[in-house]
N, C-alpha and C positions, 0 to 999 in steps of 0.2 A: 504494500500500500504506500503510495507516494506521500500522502499526507503525514504518515508516521515518521518519515525521514526528515521532515522540514527543519527541526531544531538541531539535529545531530551534526550537520555540517558546520554550523556556527561554533559548536563546542571544540571541534578539531582545529579550525582556522582562527577562531576568536572573532568577536564582534569588533566593529569599528571602535566602540567605546573602550573595550578591553585593550585593544592595540594602543589606543591613545594613552590610556592609563599606564601601560608598561613603558611607553616611550617617555612620558612625563616623569615617571619614577627614575628611569635611567638618566634623564637630564638633570634631575634634582640630585642624584647621587654624584654625578660629574661636577656639578656646581659646588656642592658641599665639600668635595675632595680637593678643591683648588683655592687659590688666593686670587680672586678676580680683580682685575684692574679695569677701569672704565675708559672707553674710547669716546671722545667727543667729536662728532662729525661737524664739519664746517662747510658751508656752501661758498665756493670761490667766487661765484657771481650769481645774479638772479635770473639770468637768461639760460642757464645750463649749457653754456657754450664751452667747448674744450679750449685750453690754453688761454683763458681769459681770467686773470687773477685780479680782483678788485680789492686792493689793500684796505681801503676804508671799510668795506663791507665785512671783511674777515676780522679786522680789529674790533668792529662793533660787536660781532658775535663773541669774540674772546672776552671783551669787557662785560657784556651782559650775562655771559655764562659763568662769570666769577673766576675765570682762568687767570686773568692778569692779577687779580687781587691775591689769589693763592700763590702765584709766583712771587709777588711782592712780600708776602708774609714769610714764605720760605727763605727768601734772600735775607730777611732780617734775622734769621736764625731760629725762628719758632718752628716747632714740629708741625708738619702739615697733617700727618696721619699717625695716630697712636693706637695701639691695641687697647681694648677696654681695660685690661688689668694695668697696663702702663699708665693710662689716663687716671684710673682710680688711685693708683699709688702716688702719682704726682700731684693731682689736684683734688682728690677726694676729701682731704681734711678741711679744705675751705668750704665744702658743702656739708660737712658733718657725716660723710659716708666712708671715710678712709680709715 
């Protein structure tokens, strides 16, 4: 009877939802096993033309994205990124948590 075999194929191959769940779990495992760094994308021009670098537009994106401020702070010698435990050890007492 064909009707009795309907659900069996899905169990062997898996549903779209179960495949997505496995894929998502694999991605989460990969992310938690790494130390991610973030990449900030900049548009070199508003016309999407190759070899057309508009300096003012790129500078504006760097400024509004906080990149220039982060560079300025790092140049002054302040840490830009601290692990949670390092931050807590260094600054926690000022907040009463260290």
